[in-house]
C-alpha positions as CSV (number, residue, x, y, z in Angstrom):
1,X,-0.1,0.2,0.1
2,X,2.6,2.5,-1.1
3,X,1.7,6.1,-1.2
4,X,2.1,6.4,-4.9
5,X,-0.3,3.8,-5.8
6,X,-3.4,5.4,-4.2
7,X,-5.3,8.1,-5.4
8,X,-5.7,11.4,-3.3
9,X,-9.2,10.5,-2.1
10,X,-8.0,6.8,-1.2
11,X,-5.4,8.5,0.7
12,X,-7.8,10.7,2.4
13,X,-10.2,7.5,3.3
14,X,-6.9,5.8,4.6
15,X,-6.0,8.8,6.9
16,X,-9.6,8.8,8.4
17,X,-9.5,5.3,9.0
18,X,-6.0,5.6,10.7
19,X,-7.4,7.9,13.0
20,X,-9.9,5.4,14.5
21,X,-6.7,3.9,15.9
22,X,-6.2,6.1,18.8
23,X,-7.5,5.5,22.6
24,X,-10.7,7.7,21.9
25,X,-12.6,6.6,25.0
26,X,-9.4,7.7,26.9
27,X,-9.0,11.1,25.0
28,X,-13.0,11.5,26.1
29,X,-12.2,11.2,29.5
30,X,-8.9,13.4,29.6
31,X,-10.8,16.1,27.3
32,X,-13.4,16.1,29.8
33,X,-11.5,16.2,32.9
34,X,-9.3,19.1,31.7
35,X,-12.1,21.0,30.3
36,X,-14.4,20.6,33.5
37,X,-11.3,21.8,35.6
38,X,-11.1,25.1,33.1
39,X,-14.5,25.6,33.7
40,X,-14.4,25.1,37.5
41,X,-11.3,27.7,37.6
42,X,-13.6,30.0,35.5
43,X,-16.5,29.8,37.8
44,X,-14.3,30.5,40.4
45,X,-13.1,33.5,38.7
46,X,-16.7,35.2,38.8
47,X,-17.3,36.2,35.4
48,X,-20.5,34.4,34.7
49,X,-21.7,34.4,31.4
50,X,-22.4,32.0,28.4
51,X,-19.1,33.0,26.7
52,X,-17.3,31.6,29.5
53,X,-17.8,28.2,27.9
54,X,-15.9,28.7,24.6
55,X,-12.4,28.5,26.6
56,X,-13.1,25.6,28.4
57,X,-14.7,23.5,25.4
58,X,-11.8,24.7,23.3
59,X,-9.2,23.0,25.9
60,X,-11.3,20.0,26.2
61,X,-11.3,19.6,22.4
62,X,-7.4,20.1,22.1
63,X,-6.6,17.5,24.9
64,X,-9.6,15.0,23.1
65,X,-7.6,15.3,19.5
66,X,-4.2,15.5,21.1
67,X,-4.7,12.4,23.2
68,X,-6.5,10.3,20.9
69,X,-3.9,10.9,18.2
70,X,-0.9,10.8,19.7
71,X,-2.0,7.7,21.6
72,X,-2.9,6.0,18.2
73,X,0.6,6.7,16.8
74,X,2.1,5.2,20.2
75,X,-0.3,2.3,20.2
76,X,1.4,-1.0,19.1
77,X,-1.6,-3.4,19.9
78,X,-4.2,-2.4,17.0
79,X,-6.6,-4.8,15.2
80,X,-5.7,-3.6,11.8
81,X,-1.9,-3.7,11.2
82,X,-2.2,-2.1,7.8
83,X,-3.3,1.0,9.1
84,X,-1.1,1.1,11.7
85,X,1.8,0.6,8.9
86,X,0.2,3.2,6.8
87,X,-0.1,5.7,9.6
88,X,3.6,5.0,10.7
89,X,4.6,5.6,6.7
90,X,2.8,8.8,6.6
91,X,3.0,10.5,10.1
92,X,1.9,14.0,8.8
93,X,-1.0,12.8,6.9
94,X,-2.5,10.6,9.7
95,X,-2.5,13.6,11.7
96,X,-4.4,15.6,9.4
97,X,-8.1,14.5,10.5
98,X,-7.6,15.4,13.9
99,X,-6.3,18.6,13.2
100,X,-9.0,19.2,10.9
101,X,-11.5,17.9,13.5
102,X,-9.8,20.3,16.2
103,X,-10.1,23.3,13.5
104,X,-13.8,22.7,12.6
105,X,-15.3,21.7,16.5
106,X,-13.2,24.6,18.0
107,X,-14.4,27.1,15.5
108,X,-17.9,25.9,16.2
109,X,-17.2,26.2,19.7
110,X,-15.9,29.9,19.8
111,X,-18.5,30.6,17.5
112,X,-21.7,29.3,19.1
113,X,-20.6,29.3,22.9
114,X,-18.1,32.5,22.7
115,X,-18.6,36.0,21.6
116,X,-16.3,35.7,18.6
117,X,-17.5,36.1,14.7
118,X,-16.8,33.6,12.2
119,X,-13.4,35.0,11.0
120,X,-12.3,35.5,14.6
121,X,-13.6,32.1,15.9
122,X,-11.5,30.3,12.7
123,X,-8.6,32.3,13.5
124,X,-8.7,31.6,17.4
125,X,-8.7,27.7,16.1
126,X,-6.0,27.8,14.1
127,X,-3.3,27.7,16.6
128,X,-4.5,24.7,18.5
129,X,-5.2,22.7,15.2
130,X,-1.7,23.5,14.2
131,X,-0.6,22.3,17.8
132,X,-2.5,18.9,17.3
133,X,-1.0,18.6,14.0
134,X,2.7,19.5,15.1
135,X,3.0,17.3,18.1
136,X,1.3,14.3,16.2
137,X,3.4,14.7,13.4
138,X,6.6,15.0,15.2
139,X,5.7,12.0,17.5
140,X,4.8,9.8,14.4
141,X,8.0,11.3,12.6
142,X,10.1,10.1,15.6
143,X,8.3,6.8,15.8
144,X,9.0,6.2,12.3
145,X,12.6,7.2,12.5
146,X,13.2,4.9,15.6
147,X,11.4,2.1,14.2
148,X,13.9,1.9,11.1
149,X,16.9,1.7,13.3
């Protein structure tokens, strides 16, 4: 399953399928815990409004996607070895679905829960999505380099 043998569409489909390899239940727990902690801190702060939910929602989404994606790159006991092999060979492409999900969902959270407009919500979401992509891509690249040794 070499990169050159598949079409763009097939590469996208394999990237999304490889994203399912992560420990998403654990990631949901970590995201919920970190988001709830951030919300409690905001509640103690005393500035109560609907817009106070945007920050904790963004933090929860960030940790959800980060733990799920990086956990999928580090996992060895996967049911589908072909997907794991593809993700190991293409670490940056395998990280794209999580970064895209982070960008989309955080934009929606900032838009509907916060005070941001459409463009501001999008630009507020670019940095966390880039961080998810960067960390997951670097972890996958290091894993690939170490496995070749």
